[in-house]
N, C-alpha and C positions, 0 to 999 in steps of 0.2 A: 570512407567510414560513414555509416548511416547515423542520422541524428536521432537522439533518444526523444520519444514522446512520452507523455504521462497521462494516465487514465485514472479518474476518481472512481472510488467504489460506488456501486449503485445504491448503497445505503448511506451515502454521505449526508451530513446535516446541513441545513441552510446556513448555519452560522460558520461553516467552513472547517469544522473539526472533522477531518477525515484523513485517510492515508491514500496515497496514489501509488500505482504500480507502473513501472517503466514498460515501454514497448520499444524494443523487444524486452521480454520478461527477464527478471534477474535482480532488480533493485526496487526499493520502496522508499518513500519520503513522506514527510508531514506536509500537507497541502498549504498550511499557513506559512511555511518557510520554504518556498520553492528554490531559493538559492542556498539553503542550508545543506546539512549532510544527508547522504543517502545510506541505506543499509542494504547489504546483499540479502537476498531472500530466495529460497527454493519454494516456488509457488505451490507445488503439490503438497509439500510438508506443511506450509502455512495453512492451506485450505483444510487439511486433515485436522490440524490443531483447532481451527475455528469450529469445524463441525463437531468436534469432541467437547466443545464448550470451555476450552482451556483459557480463553480470554474473557469469559463472562464475568461481570461484576457480581459480587456476592453481597 
Protein backbone atom coordinates (compact mmCIF):
# COMPACT_ATOMS: atom_id res chain seq x y z
CA UNK A 1 0.00 0.00 0.00
CA UNK A 2 1.38 3.41 -0.92
CA UNK A 3 1.64 6.23 1.59
CA UNK A 4 -0.63 9.22 1.11
CA UNK A 5 1.12 12.56 0.66
CA UNK A 6 -0.54 15.96 0.92
CA UNK A 7 -0.17 19.02 -1.29
CA UNK A 8 -1.22 22.54 -0.33
CA UNK A 9 -3.02 24.72 -2.79
CA UNK A 10 -0.87 27.23 -4.65
CA UNK A 11 -3.12 29.96 -3.23
CA UNK A 12 -2.52 29.03 0.40
CA UNK A 13 -2.22 31.85 2.90
CA UNK A 14 0.89 32.40 5.04
CA UNK A 15 -1.32 32.06 8.14
CA UNK A 16 -1.95 28.41 7.27
CA UNK A 17 -5.61 28.70 6.30
CA UNK A 18 -5.80 26.38 3.34
CA UNK A 19 -6.90 23.00 2.15
CA UNK A 20 -4.67 20.19 1.02
CA UNK A 21 -5.34 17.51 -1.58
CA UNK A 22 -4.07 13.98 -1.20
CA UNK A 23 -1.64 12.34 -3.58
CA UNK A 24 -2.99 10.10 -4.98
CA UNK A 25 -6.06 12.30 -5.50
CA UNK A 26 -9.35 11.59 -3.82
CA UNK A 27 -9.21 13.20 -0.34
CA UNK A 28 -8.94 16.72 1.07
CA UNK A 29 -8.24 18.08 4.54
CA UNK A 30 -7.76 21.28 6.52
CA UNK A 31 -4.04 22.04 6.69
CA UNK A 32 -4.39 23.40 10.25
CA UNK A 33 -5.54 19.96 11.44
CA UNK A 34 -3.38 17.37 9.66
CA UNK A 35 -4.47 14.59 12.02
CA UNK A 36 -8.13 15.53 11.72
CA UNK A 37 -10.79 14.18 9.41
CA UNK A 38 -10.50 14.07 5.64
CA UNK A 39 -13.24 14.38 3.07
CA UNK A 40 -13.65 12.45 -0.16
CA UNK A 41 -13.42 14.70 -3.19
CA UNK A 42 -13.83 14.31 -6.93
CA UNK A 43 -11.15 16.72 -8.10
CA UNK A 44 -12.64 17.53 -11.54
CA UNK A 45 -16.00 18.32 -9.91
CA UNK A 46 -14.33 20.46 -7.25
CA UNK A 47 -12.34 22.41 -9.85
CA UNK A 48 -15.46 23.05 -11.92
CA UNK A 49 -17.27 24.42 -8.85
CA UNK A 50 -14.31 26.68 -8.04
CA UNK A 51 -14.14 28.00 -11.61
CA UNK A 52 -17.88 28.72 -11.50
CA UNK A 53 -17.40 30.80 -8.36
CA UNK A 54 -19.54 28.57 -6.16
CA UNK A 55 -17.21 29.13 -3.18
CA UNK A 56 -16.71 32.87 -3.61
CA UNK A 57 -17.50 34.97 -0.59
CA UNK A 58 -20.18 37.52 -1.27
